[in-house]
Rosetta silent file (secondary structure, phi, psi, omega in degrees, C-alpha in Angstrom):
SEQUENCE: XXXXXXXXXXXXXXXXXXXXXXXXXXXXXXXXXXXXXXXXXXXXXXXXXXXXXXXXXXXXXXXXXXXXXXXXXXXXXXXXXXXXXXXXXXXXXXXXXXXXXXXXXXXXXXXXXXXXXXXXXXXXXXXXXXXXXXXXXXXXXXXXXXXXXXXXXXXXXXXXXXXXXXXXXXXXXXXXXXXXXXXXXXXXXXXXXXXXXXXXXXXXXXXXXXXXXXXXXXXXXXXXXXXXXXXXXXXXXXXXXXXXXXXXXXXXX
SCORE:     score description
SCORE:     0.000 S_00000001
   1 L     0.000  131.764  178.726   30.527  -47.054   53.211 S_00000001
   2 L  -106.748  132.753 -177.359   27.635  -46.135   50.917 S_00000001
   3 L  -106.797  145.304   -8.096   28.189  -45.930   47.150 S_00000001
   4 L   -63.360  150.694  177.043   28.532  -43.660   45.288 S_00000001
   5 L   -91.577   98.490 -177.188   30.745  -41.866   47.799 S_00000001
   6 L   -73.582  149.241  175.013   29.924  -38.241   47.106 S_00000001
   7 E   -98.338  128.514 -174.058   32.435  -35.489   47.753 S_00000001
   8 E  -104.662  129.432  171.418   30.943  -32.651   49.776 S_00000001
   9 E  -119.236   96.315 -171.483   31.777  -28.990   49.362 S_00000001
  10 L    65.721 -122.398  178.992   29.653  -27.352   51.999 S_00000001
  11 L   -96.294    4.197 -177.763   26.100  -28.472   51.199 S_00000001
  12 E   -94.589  122.889  178.198   26.976  -29.374   47.599 S_00000001
  13 E   -95.029  124.159 -178.108   27.353  -33.088   46.806 S_00000001
  14 E  -114.145  130.074  179.171   29.716  -33.789   43.894 S_00000001
  15 L   -64.970  136.976 -173.754   29.848  -37.165   42.171 S_00000001
  16 H   -69.980  -29.444 -171.944   33.354  -38.684   42.538 S_00000001
  17 H   -62.230  -52.440 -179.923   33.771  -39.988   38.990 S_00000001
  18 H   -65.140  -29.335  179.778   34.043  -36.664   37.102 S_00000001
  19 H   -65.282  -50.173 -177.253   36.209  -35.205   39.882 S_00000001
  20 H   -76.053  -26.183  173.763   38.827  -37.944   39.721 S_00000001
  21 H   -66.500  -42.176  176.779   38.593  -38.172   35.939 S_00000001
  22 H   -63.341  -43.305  178.721   39.398  -34.461   35.762 S_00000001
  23 H   -62.939  -36.790  178.667   42.254  -34.904   38.243 S_00000001
  24 H   -61.880  -46.455  178.576   43.597  -37.800   36.168 S_00000001
  25 H   -64.447  -41.970 -176.519   43.705  -35.639   33.037 S_00000001
  26 H   -65.040  -50.822 -178.617   45.161  -32.674   34.937 S_00000001
  27 H   -66.321  -41.624  177.975   47.935  -34.580   36.690 S_00000001
  28 H   -59.796  -42.706  179.944   48.688  -36.630   33.565 S_00000001
  29 H   -65.286  -40.144  179.533   48.970  -33.462   31.476 S_00000001
  30 H   -66.396  -39.966  177.483   51.266  -31.808   34.010 S_00000001
  31 H   -67.000  -39.927  176.575   53.522  -34.865   34.128 S_00000001
  32 H   -58.970  -45.766  179.996   53.565  -35.022   30.325 S_00000001
  33 H   -63.177  -37.641  179.596   54.613  -31.354   30.165 S_00000001
  34 H   -63.777  -49.589 -177.402   57.325  -31.994   32.780 S_00000001
  35 H   -70.503  -33.818  177.873   58.864  -34.958   30.953 S_00000001
  36 H   -64.398  -43.946  178.990   58.539  -33.282   27.559 S_00000001
  37 H   -65.019  -35.020 -178.489   60.408  -30.226   28.843 S_00000001
  38 H   -72.102  -37.936 -177.041   63.021  -32.460   30.425 S_00000001
  39 H   -87.206  -19.109 -176.226   63.575  -34.574   27.321 S_00000001
  40 L    89.605  152.622 -179.568   63.268  -31.742   24.817 S_00000001
  41 L   -93.400  102.433 -175.186   60.863  -31.406   21.897 S_00000001
  42 L   -90.106   -5.114 -173.795   62.341  -33.556   19.157 S_00000001
  43 L  -105.500  -24.644 -171.267   59.351  -33.326   16.802 S_00000001
  44 L    94.107  150.530 -172.145   58.534  -29.654   16.500 S_00000001
  45 H   -61.434  -49.114 -175.316   55.368  -27.966   17.750 S_00000001
  46 H   -63.848  -47.087  179.978   53.115  -28.618   14.751 S_00000001
  47 H   -62.757  -43.346 -179.490   54.015  -32.286   14.381 S_00000001
  48 H   -60.070  -43.091 -177.528   53.736  -32.888   18.116 S_00000001
  49 H   -71.998  -30.149  172.261   50.238  -31.398   18.291 S_00000001
  50 H   -61.216  -42.211 -178.630   49.078  -33.453   15.296 S_00000001
  51 H   -69.222  -42.020  177.901   50.200  -36.566   17.173 S_00000001
  52 H   -62.948  -42.850  178.596   48.585  -35.470   20.440 S_00000001
  53 H   -62.468  -41.463  177.721   45.323  -34.712   18.613 S_00000001
  54 H   -62.213  -39.534  179.431   45.424  -38.132   16.943 S_00000001
  55 H   -62.508  -42.477 -179.404   45.943  -39.765   20.329 S_00000001
  56 H   -66.504  -44.742 -179.516   42.875  -38.031   21.792 S_00000001
  57 H   -65.393  -46.167  179.235   40.628  -38.892   18.842 S_00000001
  58 H   -62.695  -38.725  178.815   41.852  -42.486   18.703 S_00000001
  59 H   -64.179  -44.007 -179.668   41.425  -42.876   22.453 S_00000001
  60 H   -62.797  -45.779 -178.829   37.843  -41.591   22.347 S_00000001
  61 H   -69.060  -46.072 -178.790   36.857  -43.869   19.454 S_00000001
  62 H   -63.459  -39.882  179.783   38.706  -46.939   20.727 S_00000001
  63 H   -61.813  -44.125 -178.020   37.322  -46.554   24.221 S_00000001
  64 H   -72.285  -44.065 -177.234   33.731  -46.386   23.001 S_00000001
  65 H   -63.380  -38.606 -178.928   33.984  -49.128   20.359 S_00000001
  66 H   -71.473  -34.551  175.207   35.483  -51.621   22.792 S_00000001
  67 H   -61.603  -44.195  179.848   32.795  -50.925   25.389 S_00000001
  68 H   -63.017  -39.386  179.484   30.113  -51.634   22.780 S_00000001
  69 H   -72.008  -29.675 -176.572   31.858  -54.869   21.799 S_00000001
  70 H   -76.569  -20.418  178.878   32.344  -55.912   25.427 S_00000001
  71 L  -126.247   69.300 -172.577   28.606  -55.718   26.178 S_00000001
  72 H   -59.492  -43.185 -177.931   27.007  -57.086   22.985 S_00000001
  73 H   -67.759  -41.625  178.046   23.541  -57.718   24.407 S_00000001
  74 H   -63.652  -37.800  177.650   23.393  -54.310   26.090 S_00000001
  75 H   -62.854  -44.550  178.236   24.554  -52.711   22.840 S_00000001
  76 H   -62.966  -42.728 -179.599   21.785  -54.454   20.894 S_00000001
  77 H   -63.116  -28.817 -175.253   19.201  -53.444   23.507 S_00000001
  78 L   -99.296   10.450 -178.279   20.315  -49.809   23.260 S_00000001
  79 L   -59.035  -30.097 -179.414   20.390  -49.531   19.467 S_00000001
  80 L   -94.885    2.633  178.429   17.214  -47.430   19.587 S_00000001
  81 L  -126.164   86.574 -176.587   18.461  -45.331   22.528 S_00000001
  82 H   -53.401  -33.262 -179.962   21.539  -43.360   21.426 S_00000001
  83 H   -65.599  -33.908  176.640   22.038  -41.944   24.925 S_00000001
  84 H   -66.231  -39.006  178.381   22.409  -45.478   26.234 S_00000001
  85 H   -68.508  -25.374 -176.839   25.065  -46.222   23.632 S_00000001
  86 H   -74.794  -15.307 -176.059   26.916  -43.048   24.591 S_00000001
  87 L   -81.781  149.270  172.199   27.581  -44.280   28.125 S_00000001
  88 L    89.473  148.615  174.634   30.733  -46.079   29.198 S_00000001
  89 L  -161.158  161.301 -178.103   34.365  -46.241   28.124 S_00000001
  90 L  -133.998  140.508 -178.464   37.339  -48.477   28.736 S_00000001
  91 H   -64.126  -39.969 -178.957   41.012  -47.707   29.301 S_00000001
  92 H   -60.005  -46.592  178.454   42.158  -50.664   27.182 S_00000001
  93 H   -62.805  -38.598  179.182   40.185  -49.418   24.192 S_00000001
  94 H   -63.458  -44.275 -178.487   41.472  -45.879   24.733 S_00000001
  95 H   -65.876  -45.276 -179.168   45.101  -47.002   24.806 S_00000001
  96 H   -70.196  -38.441  176.851   44.830  -49.223   21.740 S_00000001
  97 H   -62.623  -43.010  177.984   42.768  -46.663   19.830 S_00000001
  98 H   -64.756  -40.898 -179.880   45.316  -43.953   20.607 S_00000001
  99 H   -57.719  -51.090 -175.748   48.175  -46.266   19.635 S_00000001
 100 H   -72.402  -32.281  176.298   46.824  -47.046   16.184 S_00000001
 101 H   -66.165  -41.321  179.750   45.699  -43.455   15.546 S_00000001
 102 H   -67.451  -43.734  179.736   49.167  -42.168   16.424 S_00000001
 103 H   -62.241  -39.909  177.587   50.918  -44.792   14.308 S_00000001
 104 H   -64.382  -43.724 -179.637   48.689  -43.937   11.338 S_00000001
 105 H   -64.839  -41.425  179.766   49.304  -40.209   11.812 S_00000001
 106 H   -62.958  -37.490  177.074   53.067  -40.697   12.082 S_00000001
 107 H   -64.392  -41.078  179.148   53.062  -42.610    8.805 S_00000001
 108 H   -65.042  -34.054 -178.695   51.155  -39.784    7.137 S_00000001
 109 H   -92.170    0.698 -179.166   53.618  -37.228    8.526 S_00000001
 110 L    59.378   40.036  176.718   56.651  -39.430    7.722 S_00000001
 111 L   -94.151  121.478 -177.098   57.702  -39.457   11.380 S_00000001
 112 L  -101.473  -15.431 -177.440   60.038  -42.355   12.080 S_00000001
 113 L   -77.155  148.872  172.867   60.946  -41.611   15.682 S_00000001
 114 L   -75.997  138.125 -172.667   59.200  -43.312   18.578 S_00000001
 115 L  -122.759    6.368 -169.954   57.095  -40.812   20.512 S_00000001
 116 L   -89.658  -19.747 -172.907   55.525  -42.815   23.339 S_00000001
 117 H   -56.054  -37.803 -176.638   58.111  -42.750   26.133 S_00000001
 118 H   -67.275  -16.704 -178.577   57.014  -39.358   27.404 S_00000001
 119 H   -92.526  -17.224 -168.784   53.477  -40.727   27.931 S_00000001
 120 H   -59.872  -55.113 -178.405   54.335  -43.881   29.927 S_00000001
 121 H   -69.417  -44.891  176.060   54.606  -42.445   33.444 S_00000001
 122 H   -56.637  -39.734  179.097   51.826  -39.823   33.014 S_00000001
 123 H   -66.621  -41.321  179.514   49.438  -42.534   31.800 S_00000001
 124 H   -59.503  -48.159 -179.221   50.304  -44.818   34.711 S_00000001
 125 H   -68.099  -43.170 -178.347   49.632  -42.099   37.270 S_00000001
 126 H   -62.728  -43.436  179.252   46.554  -40.788   35.450 S_00000001
 127 H   -63.269  -41.355  179.567   44.898  -44.205   35.188 S_00000001
 128 H   -61.210  -43.324  178.969   45.527  -44.861   38.885 S_00000001
 129 H   -64.974  -42.849  179.254   43.890  -41.557   39.848 S_00000001
 130 H   -61.691  -35.256 -179.743   40.937  -42.235   37.578 S_00000001
 131 H   -67.397  -22.946  173.814   40.392  -45.649   39.155 S_00000001
 132 H   -61.346  -44.927  177.909   39.837  -43.963   42.531 S_00000001
 133 H   -63.885  -37.199  177.659   36.743  -42.359   41.025 S_00000001
 134 H   -61.845  -44.328  179.908   35.674  -45.717   39.563 S_00000001
 135 H   -63.772  -47.303 -177.179   35.903  -47.339   42.999 S_00000001
 136 H   -68.048  -20.804  178.564   34.024  -44.545   44.779 S_00000001
 137 H   -74.188  -32.817  177.846   31.277  -44.651   42.135 S_00000001
 138 H    84.531 -141.352 -173.562   30.396  -48.257   42.972 S_00000001
 139 H   -63.187  -33.680 -174.902   28.102  -50.406   40.856 S_00000001
 140 H   -61.663  -22.073 -176.567   27.176  -47.672   38.380 S_00000001
 141 H   -83.424  -16.526  179.050   30.712  -47.634   36.985 S_00000001
 142 L    60.246   31.286  176.012   30.645  -51.331   35.977 S_00000001
 143 L  -114.798    9.883 -179.000   34.287  -51.846   36.984 S_00000001
 144 L   -75.739  168.457 -177.599   33.569  -54.007   40.050 S_00000001
 145 L  -100.861 -176.595  177.723   34.601  -57.634   40.375 S_00000001
 146 L   -71.923  161.276  175.546   32.873  -60.967   40.813 S_00000001
 147 E   -55.819  142.593 -177.606   31.404  -62.025   44.178 S_00000001
 148 L  -147.836  152.876  177.607   34.100  -63.007   46.690 S_00000001
 149 L  -107.676   16.847 -178.373   34.340  -64.193   50.289 S_00000001
 150 L   -71.892  154.153 -178.623   37.734  -62.607   50.905 S_00000001
 151 L   -59.281  -29.339 -176.864   38.243  -60.378   53.983 S_00000001
 152 L   -96.189    7.348  177.648   38.791  -57.331   51.758 S_00000001
 153 L   -60.867  148.023 -173.988   35.756  -57.924   49.521 S_00000001
 154 E  -119.801  133.627  172.301   33.578  -54.830   49.164 S_00000001
 155 E   -89.999  109.809 -177.224   29.789  -54.527   49.108 S_00000001
 156 L   -84.718    8.175  174.941   29.135  -51.822   46.531 S_00000001
 157 L   124.510   -6.426  179.860   25.489  -51.505   47.530 S_00000001
 158 L  -105.385   10.069  178.096   23.737  -54.631   46.258 S_00000001
 159 L    80.528    7.511 -177.851   24.452  -56.735   49.349 S_00000001
 160 L  -116.430  115.190  174.962   27.059  -58.883   47.564 S_00000001
 161 E   -64.929  134.270 -174.995   30.729  -58.696   48.639 S_00000001
 162 E  -133.801  161.299  171.145   32.879  -58.426   45.514 S_00000001
 163 L   -61.865  125.846  173.796   36.501  -58.224   44.407 S_00000001
 164 L   -81.130   73.488 -172.807   37.488  -54.524   44.530 S_00000001
 165 H   -62.345  -26.003  175.949   39.160  -54.811   41.139 S_00000001
 166 H   -63.016  -40.584  179.240   39.598  -51.045   40.934 S_00000001
 167 H   -69.831  -35.002  175.439   41.820  -51.196   44.038 S_00000001
 168 H   -59.540  -42.734 -178.085   43.751  -54.130   42.576 S_00000001
 169 H   -68.139  -41.258  177.707   44.483  -52.018   39.509 S_00000001
 170 H   -59.847  -45.120 -179.422   45.514  -48.993   41.562 S_00000001
 171 H   -62.004  -43.100  178.393   47.881  -51.167   43.616 S_00000001
 172 H   -62.159  -45.845 -176.626   49.433  -52.657   40.471 S_00000001
 173 H   -65.592  -45.255 -173.006   49.899  -49.274   38.826 S_00000001
 174 H   -83.586  -38.734 -172.180   51.306  -47.450   41.858 S_00000001
 175 H   -95.667  -19.669 -177.889   53.214  -50.191   43.660 S_00000001
 176 H  -115.971  -62.280 -171.551   54.478  -52.290   40.738 S_00000001
 177 H   -69.903  -44.940 -177.548   54.379  -50.610   37.346 S_00000001
 178 H   -59.900  -48.644  177.637   55.249  -47.037   38.336 S_00000001
 179 H   -60.260  -36.229  178.786   58.457  -47.946   40.246 S_00000001
 180 H   -64.798  -44.594 -179.046   59.535  -50.178   37.348 S_00000001
 181 H   -66.066  -40.428  178.456   58.992  -47.405   34.791 S_00000001
 182 H   -62.164  -41.783 -179.790   60.798  -44.831   36.930 S_00000001
 183 H   -69.557  -39.373 -177.449   63.763  -47.179   37.295 S_00000001
 184 H   -75.280  -21.404 -176.525   63.823  -48.144   33.600 S_00000001
 185 L   -58.040  122.048 -178.857   63.553  -44.569   32.364 S_00000001
 186 L    86.328   -5.446 -178.558   66.843  -43.746   30.640 S_00000001
 187 L  -105.512  -15.385 -178.041   68.145  -47.307   30.982 S_00000001
 188 E   -80.586  150.344 -168.848   66.471  -48.996   28.014 S_00000001
 189 L   -75.050  -25.825 -173.111   68.480  -49.250   24.798 S_00000001
 190 L  -126.169  148.931  174.071   66.037  -47.838   22.274 S_00000001
 191 L   -61.435  132.386  179.684   63.709  -44.885   22.006 S_00000001
 192 L    98.233  -13.108 -177.054   60.142  -46.040   22.561 S_00000001
 193 H   -66.500  -34.638 -178.014   61.010  -49.035   24.748 S_00000001
 194 H   -63.400  -41.755  178.536   59.610  -47.464   27.934 S_00000001
 195 H   -66.947  -36.882  177.786   56.176  -47.054   26.353 S_00000001
 196 H   -63.187  -41.200  176.985   56.306  -50.627   25.064 S_00000001
 197 H   -61.555  -45.443  178.817   57.019  -51.877   28.589 S_00000001
 198 H   -57.250  -50.580 -176.550   54.086  -49.835   29.904 S_00000001
 199 H   -64.305  -46.492 -178.892   51.688  -51.166   27.280 S_00000001
 200 H   -62.756  -42.140 -179.275   52.780  -54.798   27.564 S_00000001
 201 H   -67.110  -45.069 -177.289   52.620  -54.719   31.368 S_00000001
 202 H   -68.274  -43.529  179.467   49.252  -52.988   31.528 S_00000001
 203 H   -64.595  -39.037  176.995   47.618  -55.151   28.852 S_00000001
 204 H   -63.795  -42.659  178.135   48.965  -58.298   30.503 S_00000001
 205 H   -63.562  -45.643 -178.751   47.633  -57.200   33.879 S_00000001
 206 H   -66.081  -35.408  176.160   44.217  -56.312   32.457 S_00000001
 207 H   -57.027  -43.824  179.460   44.023  -59.632   30.612 S_00000001
 208 H   -73.101  -42.253 -175.720   44.408  -61.396   33.984 S_00000001
 209 H   -63.525  -33.573 -176.706   42.251  -58.961   35.978 S_00000001
 210 H   -64.015  -19.324  175.405   39.254  -59.355   33.654 S_00000001
 211 H   -67.807  -18.151  178.576   38.885  -62.960   34.844 S_00000001
 212 H   -95.397    7.219 -179.235   37.774  -61.465   38.185 S_00000001
 213 L  -117.212  150.374  172.974   35.061  -59.351   36.548 S_00000001
 214 L   -68.455  150.784 -178.986   31.630  -60.260   35.206 S_00000001
 215 L  -172.166  179.695  178.560   31.420  -60.194   31.415 S_00000001
 216 L  -113.358   92.811 -175.469   30.089  -61.713   28.202 S_00000001
 217 L   -65.633  145.431  172.191   32.776  -64.139   26.971 S_00000001
 218 E  -122.174  109.786 -175.436   33.388  -64.714   23.277 S_00000001
 219 L    56.067   40.863  174.272   35.219  -68.037   22.773 S_00000001
 220 L    93.232  -15.370 -179.934   36.250  -67.989   26.420 S_00000001
 221 E  -128.648  151.140  174.850   37.428  -64.370   26.645 S_00000001
 222 L   -77.018  167.875  179.448   35.657  -61.039   26.842 S_00000001
 223 H   -60.230  -37.882  178.223   36.122  -58.421   24.134 S_00000001
 224 H   -63.581  -41.048  178.592   38.454  -56.482   26.441 S_00000001
 225 H   -66.324  -40.333  176.524   40.572  -59.592   26.947 S_00000001
 226 H   -62.448  -38.144  176.986   40.721  -60.269   23.203 S_00000001
 227 H   -63.859  -39.710  177.001   41.822  -56.666   22.705 S_00000001
 228 H   -63.095  -42.290  178.247   44.548  -57.212   25.322 S_00000001
 229 H   -60.467  -45.071  178.578   45.661  -60.370   23.513 S_00000001
 230 H   -60.659  -42.863  178.092   45.813  -58.461   20.227 S_00000001
 231 H   -64.613  -39.845  179.429   47.848  -55.681   21.819 S_00000001
 232 H   -66.782  -37.892  176.829   50.242  -58.141   23.425 S_00000001
 233 H   -64.949  -36.470  177.733   50.771  -59.914   20.097 S_00000001
 234 H   -60.370  -40.241 -176.777   51.514  -56.520   18.522 S_00000001
 235 H   -89.169   -9.966 -175.953   54.238  -55.891   21.103 S_00000001
 236 H   -59.887  -30.838 -177.909   55.567  -59.465   21.261 S_00000001
 237 L   -66.647  -17.565 -178.911   58.007  -58.780   18.414 S_00000001
 238 L   -94.175   -7.954 -171.854   59.806  -56.255   20.633 S_00000001
 239 H   -54.846  -41.874 -177.653   60.216  -58.529   23.667 S_00000001
 240 H   -56.800  -28.011 -177.154   63.815  -59.652   22.980 S_00000001
 241 H   -97.784   -1.086 -174.842   65.048  -56.064   23.291 S_00000001
 242 H   -60.160  -43.017 -170.073   62.955  -54.953   26.278 S_00000001
 243 L  -110.763   24.014  173.681   65.413  -55.775   28.997 S_00000001
 244 L   -86.831   87.626 -176.716   68.701  -55.132   27.267 S_00000001
 245 E   -70.160  152.267 -179.359   69.834  -52.331   29.536 S_00000001
 246 L   -63.097  135.969  175.700   72.451  -49.906   28.355 S_00000001
 247 L   -93.274  126.022 -179.336   75.974  -50.952   29.109 S_00000001
 248 L   -87.076  123.017 -179.507   78.068  -48.155   30.495 S_00000001
 249 L   -65.443  138.761  178.954   81.545  -48.148   29.006 S_00000001
 250 L   -64.071  142.903 -179.765   84.319  -48.286   31.623 S_00000001
 251 L   -72.052  144.430  177.673   86.066  -45.037   32.275 S_00000001
 252 L  -103.520  131.236 -178.476   89.613  -44.686   31.027 S_00000001
 253 L  -139.548    0.000    0.000   92.077  -43.079   33.337 S_00000001
């Protein structure tokens, strides 16, 4: 396999990353609309769109800022080349940026209800689809792993077999996290718990996965790992209630 793995439409070669990124947004949006319609709109149209807009802005800013922090030397080298600084984004930064933007917006709008549950499954599926494009892009995407001698190690084009960390993430999302979220949906005791499970599970997984990737550690951890630690500490206060499933009252007859 030669990377990037272009997608061919007749004689036209299309880069895989934008294709799968678009599919991730499309499928995620369709799943969001499905679950929103199923659960009902408890916020009202205007409030809901303010929150969605905040999530997009926060995701864009968080994704970019964390990438810059995760590659400090590259960021310094590119200070005089704005186009270089514009490249790259990270899912962890996007999720945390969206989280804090939404929480800030909800405070401004005096919204007390939790609004994240409807996003948990769409985000899981969307991230998994996007990672297909990351894998097919190869070295240029900077999501590959450290050199490895394992049978499933992948040479992304530089002659060095590496951990296919993109495939590890896809497997975790599709085979572990998604079934758990589908099963937990409707069984957790409080509104917002499903999204908390998603965030805690994904941040915990990424914290571990980053040890298999090259990076620039700061006090032993990369910036992405420190962000995961911060996110996990934010959610740690909710842990006691995560797995308190609803008790169904016995029927009286």
